[in-house]
VOGU-3710 file (C-alpha; in Angstrom, 3 decimals, decimal comma):
1> mderkeaipf> 37,717/-43,826/121,063  40,859/-42,629/122,816  42,916/-44,422/125,421  40,471/-43,314/128,116  37,578/-44,786/126,092  36,186/-41,343/125,357  34,687/-40,805/121,916  36,793/-39,199/119,179  34,289/-37,250/117,076  34,559/-37,073/113,289
11> asifkanssi> 37,571/-39,382/112,910  38,161/-40,599/109,337  37,953/-44,333/108,562  39,093/-45,451/105,093  39,920/-48,638/103,302  43,688/-48,553/102,805  44,950/-47,200/99,468  41,479/-46,162/98,323  38,967/-43,345/98,629  36,324/-45,672/100,100
21> gtsansegqf> 35,635/-44,496/103,599  33,509/-42,664/106,098  33,628/-40,447/109,150  32,589/-40,982/112,733  29,739/-38,909/114,126  29,970/-36,545/117,092  29,915/-39,561/119,450  32,644/-41,489/117,629  30,258/-44,004/116,037  30,841/-44,942/112,398
31> klslprgthe> 29,446/-47,237/109,727  31,502/-48,642/106,867  30,127/-51,028/104,249  32,673/-53,264/102,476  32,452/-56,544/100,537  32,908/-59,725/102,526  36,524/-60,788/102,853  39,751/-59,394/104,241  40,486/-55,682/104,162  42,882/-53,227/105,718
41> itvtavgyqp> 41,456/-50,001/107,103  43,192/-46,856/108,297  41,834/-44,549/110,976  43,013/-40,969/111,358  42,042/-38,019/113,505  43,776/-34,695/113,995  45,981/-34,906/117,081  45,979/-38,724/117,256  48,372/-41,420/116,123  46,837/-43,061/113,028
51> aslpinlern> 45,967/-46,743/113,173  46,016/-49,371/110,452  44,427/-52,747/111,089  43,271/-55,769/109,084  39,668/-56,912/109,328  37,957/-60,055/108,068  34,333/-59,464/107,117  32,535/-62,763/107,037  29,528/-61,299/108,795  28,165/-57,929/109,907
61> dtlrialkra> 30,385/-56,956/112,796  31,047/-54,184/115,279  34,555/-52,820/115,680  35,955/-50,698/118,495  39,124/-48,809/117,681  41,312/-47,038/120,236  43,630/-44,294/118,984  46,606/-43,043/120,937  47,375/-39,383/121,324  50,039/-38,389/118,824
71> vytlqevvig> 53,435/-37,759/120,371  55,511/-35,204/118,504  59,184/-35,531/119,296  61,547/-32,604/118,961  64,513/-33,504/116,799  66,835/-31,204/118,659  66,792/-28,365/121,156  67,625/-24,989/119,639  69,446/-22,619/121,979  70,204/-18,974/121,412
81> nqedpayaii> 68,941/-16,642/118,738  68,828/-19,172/115,916  65,709/-19,329/113,761  63,007/-21,787/114,785  63,150/-24,927/112,556  59,500/-24,319/111,624  60,500/-21,500/109,255  62,630/-23,726/107,040  59,730/-26,200/106,764  57,226/-23,438/106,002
91> rkaikkrsty> 59,451/-21,943/103,272  59,638/-25,330/101,571  55,855/-25,764/101,876  55,306/-22,298/100,362  57,647/-23,157/97,494  55,602/-26,304/96,761  52,215/-24,601/97,184  51,519/-23,869/93,521  52,668/-27,370/92,510  50,186/-29,098/94,801
101> lsqsgpytah> 47,465/-26,639/93,850  47,719/-27,673/90,199  48,037/-31,387/91,091  44,702/-31,419/92,923  42,637/-31,703/89,786  40,752/-32,286/87,665  38,751/-34,889/89,576  35,313/-36,209/90,449  34,090/-37,339/93,876  31,069/-38,169/95,992
111> vyikglqrlt> 30,412/-35,898/98,990  28,159/-36,387/101,993  27,495/-33,326/104,176  25,707/-33,052/107,479  24,885/-29,719/109,095  23,582/-29,145/112,610  22,813/-25,981/114,563  21,831/-26,105/118,196  20,409/-23,436/120,496  22,111/-23,760/123,885
121> kapkkflgvn> 20,730/-20,708/125,665  17,871/-18,265/125,117  15,920/-15,704/127,175  12,293/-16,377/128,045  11,202/-13,276/126,140  12,832/-11,098/123,517  11,403/-7,847/122,113  7,947/-8,832/123,301  8,112/-12,306/121,723  7,537/-15,270/124,002
131> ieeagkemgl> 10,628/-17,355/123,201  9,526/-20,155/125,493  6,291/-20,566/123,549  8,010/-20,213/120,189  10,590/-22,789/121,262  7,905/-25,405/121,789  6,762/-24,864/118,209  10,363/-25,454/117,099  10,809/-28,615/119,150  13,031/-27,104/121,878
141> dsnrrgiiyl> 12,978/-28,418/125,447  11,620/-26,585/128,496  14,943/-24,737/128,882  14,713/-23,462/125,299  17,547/-25,685/124,136  17,775/-28,116/121,279  18,416/-28,599/117,568  17,124/-25,769/115,394  18,583/-26,998/112,087  19,548/-30,506/110,978
151> sesestiqad> 20,156/-31,421/107,375  21,962/-33,960/105,235  22,858/-33,958/101,573  24,702/-36,086/99,047  26,344/-34,677/95,955  28,608/-35,663/93,132  31,209/-33,045/92,349  33,366/-32,351/89,334  36,298/-29,990/89,812  39,254/-28,512/88,012
161> ppkhfreemi> 40,864/-26,263/90,665  41,186/-23,473/91,301  38,470/-21,944/89,070  36,074/-24,669/87,964  33,607/-26,527/90,183  30,292/-28,233/89,533  27,980/-29,928/92,032  24,953/-32,129/91,436  22,900/-32,750/94,559  21,493/-36,280/94,435
171> sskvsgdnra> 19,679/-36,392/97,774  18,623/-33,929/100,434  16,963/-34,212/103,821  15,912/-31,382/106,157  14,526/-32,121/109,585  10,966/-30,848/109,897  10,467/-29,837/106,252  10,068/-32,449/103,535  9,757/-29,793/100,816  12,881/-27,800/101,569
181> fsfnraselq> 16,295/-28,420/100,062  19,408/-28,617/102,173  21,563/-25,523/102,555  24,566/-27,859/102,702  26,696/-27,169/99,673  29,925/-28,958/98,806  31,130/-25,771/97,124  31,000/-23,907/100,437  33,227/-26,504/102,112  35,848/-26,513/99,350
191> lnfyenyqni> 38,587/-25,153/101,591  41,875/-25,257/99,708  44,795/-24,077/101,810  47,068/-24,315/98,767  45,310/-21,193/97,544  46,699/-17,940/98,919  43,328/-16,831/100,301  40,160/-18,546/101,509  36,667/-17,038/101,356  35,099/-19,517/103,772
201> ieglsnrpfi> 31,565/-18,187/104,245  30,152/-15,055/102,643  30,105/-12,244/105,189  32,265/-14,072/107,750  34,993/-11,485/107,245  35,425/-8,222/105,369  38,583/-9,666/103,810  39,591/-13,189/102,779  41,665/-15,275/105,180  45,369/-15,769/104,495
211> spiadnalah> 46,582/-19,352/104,206  49,430/-20,305/106,579  51,393/-21,358/103,484  50,403/-18,432/101,241  53,140/-16,754/99,224  53,121/-13,821/101,679  52,387/-15,885/104,812  55,719/-15,040/106,503  54,633/-11,393/106,657  51,526/-12,337/108,642
221> ynyqymgsst> 52,416/-15,355/110,792  54,964/-16,520/113,309  55,666/-20,260/113,430  56,840/-22,686/116,092  58,152/-26,205/115,514  56,252/-28,585/117,829  57,991/-31,805/116,806  57,427/-34,724/114,448  55,748/-38,117/114,473  55,484/-41,102/112,125
231> dmgltinkik> 52,382/-41,891/110,071  52,391/-44,918/107,760  56,123/-44,568/107,202  55,955/-40,814/106,668  57,444/-38,181/108,963  54,833/-35,569/109,898  55,960/-32,178/111,223  53,630/-30,310/113,552  53,870/-26,516/113,121  52,136/-24,056/115,416
241> vipkrkaepl> 50,671/-21,081/113,518  50,653/-17,764/115,405  49,176/-14,529/113,937  51,515/-11,561/114,093  48,680/-9,082/114,573  45,201/-9,053/116,052  42,058/-8,032/114,167  43,477/-9,444/110,929  41,929/-12,286/108,862  44,450/-14,821/110,150
251> ykgdiyived> 44,252/-18,365/111,509  45,735/-19,736/114,699  46,378/-23,381/115,523  48,407/-26,183/113,980  49,232/-27,447/110,525  50,871/-30,782/109,793  53,404/-31,015/106,940  54,884/-34,167/105,396  58,688/-34,295/105,534  60,485/-34,254/102,133
261> dwrlhsvnll> 57,209/-33,841/100,195  56,381/-30,607/102,074  52,667/-31,103/101,478  49,806/-30,637/103,933  48,916/-33,755/105,889  46,138/-32,111/107,943  45,131/-28,783/109,489  43,642/-27,869/112,856  42,966/-24,141/112,746  40,824/-21,637/114,635
271> ldkessinfv> 39,214/-18,340/113,725  37,920/-16,285/116,644  37,206/-12,705/117,669  40,879/-11,817/117,276  40,475/-12,810/113,613  37,766/-10,104/113,327  35,060/-12,533/112,187  31,339/-11,787/111,994  28,196/-13,779/112,923  29,957/-16,273/115,196
281> dslhikqlft> 32,446/-16,072/118,049  34,642/-18,924/116,844  35,031/-21,239/113,874  37,183/-24,357/114,276  38,442/-25,917/111,022  39,795/-29,444/110,726  40,823/-30,979/107,435  42,360/-34,399/106,790  44,016/-35,461/103,528  44,274/-38,943/102,039
291> plekqvwmps> 46,647/-40,079/99,255  45,059/-41,131/95,973  48,344/-41,536/94,167  51,903/-40,883/95,216  51,772/-37,260/94,107  48,084/-36,535/94,690  46,491/-36,150/98,119  42,899/-34,988/98,514  40,712/-34,015/101,496  38,967/-36,996/103,063
301> nvqldfkggl> 37,121/-35,048/105,726  36,369/-31,371/106,400  34,936/-30,320/109,736  33,677/-26,840/110,699  32,600/-26,304/114,323  31,170/-22,958/115,360  29,968/-21,130/118,456  28,265/-17,766/118,782  26,091/-15,618/120,978  24,163/-12,356/120,856
311> lgfqingyft> 21,561/-10,618/123,053  21,144/-13,562/125,417  21,073/-16,232/122,682  23,857/-18,795/122,323  24,284/-21,316/119,517  26,749/-23,935/118,420  26,909/-26,500/115,690  28,930/-28,028/112,916  29,145/-28,862/109,247  31,030/-31,996/108,293
321> avyqdyaltn> 31,825/-33,327/104,829  33,014/-36,812/103,871  34,659/-37,206/100,449  34,563/-40,617/98,791  35,085/-42,288/95,408  37,678/-39,855/94,119  38,593/-40,304/90,469  41,263/-38,297/88,670  40,006/-37,550/85,198  40,463/-35,344/82,180
331> iankksfrev> 37,653/-32,871/81,600  37,345/-32,078/77,918  34,261/-29,862/78,007  34,900/-26,832/80,243  31,476/-25,462/79,295  29,915/-28,032/81,655  31,158/-25,885/84,546  28,734/-23,130/83,587  26,150/-25,038/85,622  27,657/-24,654/89,089
341> lsigkevnkk> 24,882/-26,441/90,985  22,077/-28,765/89,940  19,177/-29,782/92,206  16,494/-31,960/90,655  12,833/-32,219/91,620  13,182/-35,653/93,248  16,208/-34,821/95,395  14,187/-34,394/98,607  11,893/-37,369/97,979  14,233/-40,148/99,257
351> dsaywadsrp> 12,694/-42,173/102,099  14,174/-43,142/105,472  15,228/-46,588/104,180  17,387/-44,925/101,529  19,063/-42,705/104,087  19,620/-45,537/106,561  21,493/-47,404/103,851  23,403/-44,538/102,199  24,441/-42,095/104,928  28,101/-42,737/105,826
361> ipltaeeqhd> 27,897/-41,039/109,240  25,439/-42,653/111,677  22,903/-40,424/113,359  23,252/-39,834/117,083  20,294/-40,589/119,343  19,587/-36,847/119,558  19,561/-36,507/115,764  17,307/-39,544/115,310  14,845/-38,081/117,806  14,939/-34,701/116,041
371> yvfkdslrkq> 13,974/-36,231/112,686  11,089/-38,230/114,167  9,790/-35,460/116,411  9,947/-32,699/113,807  8,348/-34,889/111,174  5,332/-35,371/113,439  5,453/-31,664/114,295  5,438/-30,790/110,593  2,371/-32,921/109,925  0,590/-31,230/112,800
381> hesktyldsv> 1,625/-27,755/111,586  0,322/-28,444/108,080  -3,145/-29,452/109,249  -6,023/-27,040/108,725  -6,989/-27,246/112,394  -3,556/-26,143/113,535  -3,187/-23,392/110,917  -6,632/-22,027/111,806  -5,737/-21,988/115,511  -2,483/-20,117/114,816
391> dkknnrfkpi> -4,282/-17,613/112,611  -6,994/-17,113/115,205  -4,373/-16,164/117,751  -2,174/-14,030/115,483  -5,124/-12,308/113,788  -6,367/-10,761/116,999  -6,826/-7,029/116,516  -4,600/-4,986/118,844  -5,414/-1,257/118,729  -1,973/0,002/119,757
401> gfliggynyr> -0,211/-2,399/117,427  -2,528/-1,301/114,604  -1,791/2,387/115,225  1,968/1,859/115,187  2,548/-0,982/112,757  -0,729/-1,757/111,016  -2,759/-4,948/110,997  -2,161/-8,134/109,039  -4,942/-10,696/108,659  -3,585/-14,027/107,445
411> nrykkesiyl> -5,148/-17,300/106,350  -2,244/-19,757/106,219  -4,315/-22,633/104,913  -5,520/-20,611/101,914  -2,109/-18,899/101,685  -3,529/-15,413/101,550  -3,290/-12,273/103,657  -4,797/-8,786/103,960  -2,726/-5,837/105,171  -3,999/-2,570/106,672
421> ggpipsllfn> -1,379/0,129/107,124  -0,696/1,746/110,472  -2,253/5,223/110,791  0,754/6,765/112,560  3,401/5,715/109,986  1,000/6,934/107,286  1,252/10,528/108,519  3,585/12,983/106,804  4,102/16,724/106,499  5,194/18,994/103,672
431> sveglainyd> 4,604/22,605/102,687  2,414/21,607/99,718  -0,156/19,474/101,549  0,528/20,393/105,171  -0,308/17,480/107,406  -1,210/14,566/105,136  -2,113/10,923/105,428  -0,835/8,415/102,897  -2,687/5,259/103,868  -2,138/1,888/102,229
441> vgyskqidst> -3,931/-1,473/102,148  -2,951/-4,687/100,396  -3,965/-8,236/99,559  -1,704/-11,123/98,521  -2,235/-14,773/97,667  0,304/-17,437/96,849  -0,675/-18,956/93,528  2,376/-21,165/92,971  4,192/-22,633/95,975  6,789/-24,381/93,816
451> hnryfringr> 8,044/-21,120/92,317  6,946/-18,981/95,280  4,789/-16,714/93,113  2,191/-14,334/94,550  -0,705/-12,377/93,169  -0,749/-8,970/94,854  -3,031/-5,966/94,798  -2,335/-2,754/96,710  -4,289/0,438/97,176  -3,309/3,807/98,594
461> vrygfanerl> -5,329/6,869/99,637  -3,650/10,244/100,189  -5,249/13,380/101,592  -3,632/16,746/102,349  -5,415/18,632/105,130  -3,960/22,020/104,124  -4,659/21,925/100,364  -7,706/19,667/100,811  -6,838/17,466/97,855  -7,698/13,755/97,779
471> ngnistsipi> -5,743/11,240/95,724  -5,928/7,490/95,416  -4,379/4,762/93,309  -4,345/1,007/92,936  -1,796/-1,462/91,532  -1,678/-5,179/90,955  1,186/-7,594/90,301  0,437/-10,717/88,254  3,207/-13,349/87,902  3,198/-15,527/84,780
481> knqtlilsgg> 6,068/-18,080/84,751  9,216/-16,008/84,178  7,193/-12,863/83,503  5,511/-10,278/85,704  2,739/-7,882/84,667  2,129/-4,812/86,841  -0,963/-2,663/86,245  -1,426/0,659/88,043  -3,766/3,598/87,911  -5,267/6,496/89,845
491> sdvvdlnnrg> -3,756/9,706/91,148  -0,888/10,548/93,465  1,381/13,292/94,750  4,914/12,570/93,559  8,388/14,080/93,617  9,515/16,331/90,775  12,731/14,304/90,806  11,691/10,841/89,614  14,878/9,357/91,057  13,849/10,555/94,519
501> slptlfnsfy> 15,120/13,531/96,440  14,974/12,543/100,098  12,894/10,155/102,211  9,465/11,466/103,201  10,226/11,092/106,908  13,379/13,201/106,594  11,503/15,899/104,643  8,772/16,019/107,296  11,383/16,405/110,055  13,383/19,109/108,268
511> tlfigenyqk> 10,263/21,084/107,323  8,730/21,055/110,820  11,845/21,419/112,963  14,323/23,324/110,795  12,199/25,099/108,199  13,877/23,501/105,190  11,287/22,083/102,795  13,599/20,510/100,246  11,075/18,155/98,657  9,149/19,580/95,683
521> lyekrfasaq> 5,962/17,865/94,534  3,349/17,714/91,807  0,074/15,854/91,288  -0,299/13,121/88,704  -3,332/11,216/87,411  -2,082/8,172/85,580  -2,584/4,706/84,129  0,383/2,443/83,476  1,363/-1,089/82,542  4,752/-2,646/83,157
531> wnytlphnik> 5,973/-5,977/81,807  9,106/-7,696/83,104  10,444/-10,698/81,225  13,627/-12,742/81,632  14,999/-13,916/78,311  17,426/-16,826/77,869  20,976/-16,214/79,147  19,612/-13,986/81,926  18,808/-11,018/79,710  16,148/-8,971/81,496
541> ldvltewahr> 13,611/-6,999/79,480  11,490/-4,274/81,046  8,732/-2,464/79,114  6,707/0,382/80,646  3,926/2,388/79,075  2,200/5,257/80,904  -0,364/7,936/80,326  -0,396/10,798/82,831  -2,031/14,146/83,443  0,386/16,343/85,440
551> hwlpnatdft> -0,553/19,315/87,583  1,905/21,550/89,441  0,996/22,342/93,069  1,688/25,525/95,076  2,540/25,614/98,768  -0,517/25,452/101,027  1,077/26,188/104,422  4,084/27,883/106,003  3,697/26,083/109,345  6,785/25,067/111,340
561> fwdrnrhqlt> 7,159/24,296/115,034  9,060/27,553/115,518  7,896/30,771/113,894  11,495/31,918/113,345  11,917/29,155/110,775  8,981/30,155/108,584  10,957/32,679/106,552  13,346/29,898/105,488  10,627/27,960/103,669  10,843/28,143/99,886
571> snnpfipdad> 8,194/27,859/97,201  7,361/24,612/95,425  9,254/25,907/92,391  12,934/25,018/92,950  14,054/27,670/90,438  12,042/30,578/91,929  12,264/29,952/95,703  10,604/33,250/96,721  7,369/32,966/94,704  4,940/30,147/93,965
581> vplfednqst> 5,167/30,565/90,212  4,098/27,382/88,372  7,089/25,376/87,196  5,085/23,989/84,281  1,575/24,243/82,864  -0,882/21,388/83,123  0,025/18,795/80,542  -0,571/15,252/79,449  2,125/12,691/78,728  2,055/9,361/76,940
591> kisigvrydf> 5,360/7,560/76,961  6,849/4,150/76,427  10,123/2,990/77,930  12,084/-0,121/76,959  15,009/-1,311/79,056  17,435/-4,198/78,620  19,826/-5,399/81,319  22,550/-7,990/80,885  25,299/-8,957/83,325  27,296/-11,259/80,998
601> stryetyptg> 26,879/-14,101/83,469  27,369/-17,606/82,082  27,448/-19,454/85,425  24,168/-20,538/86,953  22,482/-22,827/89,466  19,561/-25,060/88,504  16,719/-25,611/90,987  13,329/-27,277/90,561  11,983/-23,731/90,260  14,334/-22,828/87,416
611> krylpskypt> 17,746/-21,281/86,799  19,434/-18,705/89,004  22,374/-16,960/87,400  25,362/-16,152/89,593  26,990/-12,725/89,648  29,374/-12,195/86,770  32,924/-10,927/87,049  31,949/-8,418/84,355  29,878/-5,241/84,857  26,127/-5,222/84,313
621> lnvqytkgik> 25,054/-3,358/81,168  21,841/-1,321/81,142  20,382/0,256/78,018  17,105/2,178/78,117  15,130/4,069/75,496  12,204/6,333/76,413  9,874/7,846/73,863  7,426/10,659/74,637  4,674/10,224/72,016  3,013/13,406/70,798
631> nllgsdvdyd> -0,796/13,546/70,312  -1,384/9,933/71,432  -4,248/10,084/73,983  -3,907/13,867/73,989  -0,204/13,763/74,832  1,683/17,094/74,802  5,210/15,643/74,976  7,598/14,894/72,137  11,042/13,631/73,112  13,448/10,688/72,798
641> lltaglyksd> 15,928/9,772/75,562  18,611/7,092/75,206  20,764/6,057/78,196  23,394/3,378/78,727  25,174/2,392/81,895  27,673/-0,020/83,431  27,521/-1,125/87,072  29,556/-3,477/89,221  29,695/-3,828/93,005  31,997/-5,725/95,363
651> iplgmygkia> 34,892/-6,261/92,975  37,336/-8,157/95,220  40,890/-6,908/95,622  42,039/-9,717/97,908  43,511/-8,387/101,144  43,128/-4,831/99,878  39,360/-4,583/100,136  36,853/-4,184/97,338  35,739/-1,593/94,837  32,451/-0,682/93,143
661> fattvgkfln> 31,572/1,633/90,276  28,571/2,867/88,313  28,620/5,022/85,207  25,754/6,231/83,006  25,670/8,332/79,852  22,591/9,669/78,122  21,318/12,024/75,480  17,972/13,446/74,435  17,911/12,635/70,736  14,887/14,877/70,461
671> nnrifypdfr> 13,482/17,353/72,988  10,924/19,173/70,853  8,327/19,255/73,629  9,375/18,350/77,145  8,348/19,303/80,690  10,418/19,312/83,861  9,208/15,880/85,172  10,551/14,351/81,923  14,085/15,712/82,457  16,952/13,421/83,414
681> hfngnqillv> 17,291/13,860/87,151  20,118/12,923/89,509  20,182/11,443/92,992  21,306/14,424/95,056  21,451/15,257/98,739  21,383/18,440/100,832  20,862/17,218/104,413  22,986/15,674/107,155  21,221/12,309/107,081  21,574/10,429/103,819
691> dqqlssflsl> 20,312/7,119/102,472  23,467/6,620/100,450  23,561/4,486/97,353  26,495/4,026/95,034  24,921/6,273/92,381  24,013/9,088/94,767  25,759/12,411/95,261  26,334/13,774/98,752  26,095/17,535/98,179  24,264/18,009/94,878
701> dyyqystnts> 21,063/20,075/94,752  18,039/17,841/94,198  16,566/19,805/91,272  18,859/22,561/89,948  21,013/20,472/87,635  18,481/18,198/85,952  18,934/18,277/82,189  17,000/17,904/78,935  20,108/17,693/76,740  22,865/15,188/77,618
711> fveahteynl> 24,843/13,975/80,611  27,721/11,841/81,850  27,487/10,495/85,400  30,126/8,357/87,151  30,568/7,030/90,681  33,158/4,800/92,307  33,866/3,748/95,865  36,789/1,884/97,384  36,192/-0,004/100,627  39,503/-0,723/102,359
721> sgivtskvpl> 37,786/-3,290/104,641  39,649/-2,299/107,790  43,215/-2,250/106,434  44,051/0,834/108,536  41,622/0,730/111,478  42,414/-2,917/112,273  45,900/-1,767/113,260  44,626/0,798/115,794  44,053/-0,899/119,201  41,071/1,224/120,268
731> lrklkleeiv> 39,306/0,895/116,912  39,960/-2,696/115,869  37,155/-4,131/118,030  34,594/-1,997/116,197  35,489/-3,650/112,850  35,361/-0,301/111,072  35,743/-0,111/107,304  37,459/2,818/105,598  35,755/4,164/102,472  36,936/6,509/99,725
741> glhylhtpem> 34,595/7,648/96,968  34,587/9,796/93,833  31,527/11,192/92,036  31,381/13,078/88,750  28,649/14,760/86,693  28,796/16,590/83,392  25,968/18,377/81,579  26,212/21,159/78,992  24,539/23,511/81,474  26,813/22,956/84,501
751> khygelhlgl> 29,976/21,689/82,788  31,902/19,676/85,394  30,888/18,772/88,941  32,806/16,449/91,252  32,778/15,097/94,803  35,350/13,318/96,939  34,239/11,571/100,103  36,185/9,931/102,924  34,530/8,052/105,739  34,184/5,188/108,147
761> qwkmlrviya> 31,522/2,505/108,055  30,318/0,394/110,985  27,968/-2,321/109,764  25,394/-0,264/107,782  26,097/3,085/109,491  28,383/5,637/107,890  30,067/8,893/108,884  31,406/10,690/105,813  33,360/13,845/105,029  32,578/15,118/101,525
771> hasssndlln> 34,220/17,814/99,429  32,363/19,093/96,363  33,428/21,516/93,625  32,398/22,461/90,099  34,024/24,128/87,110  31,815/27,158/87,802  33,307/27,557/91,281  36,434/25,426/91,341  38,274/27,358/94,042  35,406/27,654/96,504
781> gsntiriglk> 34,249/24,098/96,937  32,015/23,057/99,792  32,874/20,732/102,669  30,167/18,734/104,431  29,664/15,939/106,927  27,105/13,232/106,192  25,675/10,500/108,415  23,698/7,760/106,820  22,983/4,190/105,877  24,435/2,134/103,072
791> ff> 22,103/-0,246/101,210  23,879/-0,941/97,899
//
C-alpha cells in the first residue's frame, strides 16, 4: 500500500539477491512462500521508493508494506538554451543498448501469466441481438458489466535473445471452460526495449514501435530530465519520453536509467490514439527489472493495461507476467528452438488445490467469484436439457430471416447442424441463363472434438429460367487424421476462367444495370475426388482426379433494365463478341493433378491436437503437374502442364512497411489435344469494383490472354504502412496505408504486359489508380481507377 493506505497494484516482491518472488494483484495483495527462517525481501513498484526489509518466518504470517512515493531530485537547474541533461543520459543508454541486449541471454525461467478482460459498458441491444440476455449467459450483471475473460497459465521458458525462444506451458486455467487452453503466452509478453523495435501484439499497429533507446530514437523522441533518486545504493535517473510527431508508432511516458551503468531500471510507457494503435484506445506498459548478477538484469514483472471502446461497448483489462527462477545457462542445441511452444494434453487438468498452492498472484474476490460462477454456468450449459432449450429457441423458423439469410437447424448436444440457403441470396442473373437460382443445402457433424474435425455434405441445385436448364451437384468432405478426402459429382454452370473472372453478384449488377456481361460460362457434368495430406515437415500434398463432360452454352436473353444497354451485350464467346459461335465442341476430359506446397518452415507449435507450423521467413514453394489423359473414360484431351511458383506475404521492413510478392512460371509440355477450359488462365479485372488479391491484375481482360503454351506471371506490392499519410494532419486519424504495386505477364502470344498501381487503403477498403501497358501498345497504355477489398 502507499502512504495513504491505498493499494499499489502489481508491485514486485522478491527475496533479495535472487529471482524468487511474486507480484501483487490488482488490490495490492500478494503471497510469497519461503522456507522458515530469516530472509530479506525487496519491494518495488514503478513510481515508488523501493523498500528492503528483513522478515523472520517462524510461522505463516501476514505482512503489510507501505511504499513511499519516489522523489526525484533535480541535480541542478539549467538556464538558457543549453541541452536538457536527459539527452546525455539517453546517448549513453543508446551506446550501451547492444551490450545489454547480448547480455540478456541465454537463460531459462518460470513465468506465471494472468489475463483479464472486463466489459464496463454495453448497449441493451446491438444489431438486433439482445445484449442483456446474452450477458446473463456470459455471467454479466444486470448492467451488462463484468469479467468476460479470465485465464492463468504457467510456463517454463528457454531463451537466447534476440532470435531464439521456446515456451513449454505446464498449466492452464480458463474461467468457464475446462477444455480450453489459455491464450496467455509468455512469448507475447517478451518486451525487450533493448531491441530497436517492438512488435507488441499482432495488428496493434501497422508498423513496429520504436524503443526510446533505439539507435535512431533521437530522431523520433524529445526527452526531459525529471530528476534522480536512490535505489539500493544505485542512482536512478527518471527521463520523460515525448514523441516528436503524432500518428507515429511511438511511446510516451517515463523510463528509468541507472547512473554509470546506463541500463534500464524500469519503464512506464503509454501507447494511445496519438500512437495510431488499433483495437484499443490505450495500452499502458510497465516493466520492472531485477539484477541476477552484476552485469545481468532481467524483467521481474511485465504489466499491460488496456482500455477500448466501439459502438457503445467499452472494455478494459490487463495481462501481467511474473518471472521467477531465472538461470543463466549455455544452450548447446539450437535445434531445440524449432519447437516454439509446447502444450501437453494434461495442461488444463490441474485442480483448484494445485492452483491455490502454485499461483504467485492471489485472486481478488471478483476473480474468485468468476471462477466459481462460470464453472457452475459451464456445467449447466453442457447439460442436454439446457442445450435442447437453446436449440429450441434458436431453431425457430423465421420466414423473413430465411428469405434473406437462410435457415440453420442445430442440435448442439449431437454436435450436428442442417443448413438451408436463403432464396434471395441464391438469385443471380447472367445473359446465358437469365434469371437463375443457385440454391444450396448442407449438413455437418463434428466427429472429433479434440481435433475439431467435421464431416460435411453439401448439395446445390441451379436452374436458369431463360435457358430452362437444370443442374445439381453434391460434395462431401471426410476428415481422416491429417488427411481430408473430398468427393464431388453432378453438373454445374461454371466460369470459362477456372481462376474466376468476377464475383457473381458483380456480374449480375453489371449485366442488368450497365449492359456489360463480362462473365462467360459453360456447363459441366463431372465426378471428382480430391485428397489432401500433410506430410512430415509441413509438406502439403494435394491430389485431384476429375472426369468431366463439357458443353458450351449460348446466350439465352438480352434483357437489361434499360433497353439502350442491350446492344452492349456480347456473346458467350469472348473471342467472337458479336455472334454466339461455340467456343469449343462438346468434349470429355479425364485429368489428374498433383500439387506439392512447402514453406521451408522449421519452427512449430505443439498442441494436444498436433503440430502447427509457424510462417517461415522464406517464400512458399508450389509445384503442380496436371495431366490430361487421352481415351481414359472416353477422354478427348491430351496435354501436360507443369507450373512452379513462389509466394511470400507481409515481409517486414521495420519502420518502412512491408512487402509481398508472388511469381509463377509454367509450360505445357504437351498440348496435343486441349480445349479452352484447360488453358492456363489469369486473374483479370475489367470493372470498377475489384476483389483484389496479390496475384490479380487490375486491367487485364478475363479471357483474351489465356494460353496453352507457356507463361511467366509476377506480382509484388509494397505497403508503406502510413509513412506519408501519418504526417498529414487531416489524414493521420484515418490510419491510411499507402500501397504501390507492380504486375507482369508474359506469354508467347501477347509478349509483355505490365501494370503499375498506386493507392490508399483504409482497413480492408482500397482506392487504386492503375496504369497498364503492353509491348503491343506500349505508348497508348490505359489508366483506370479501381475500388475494392483486399483479402490476401
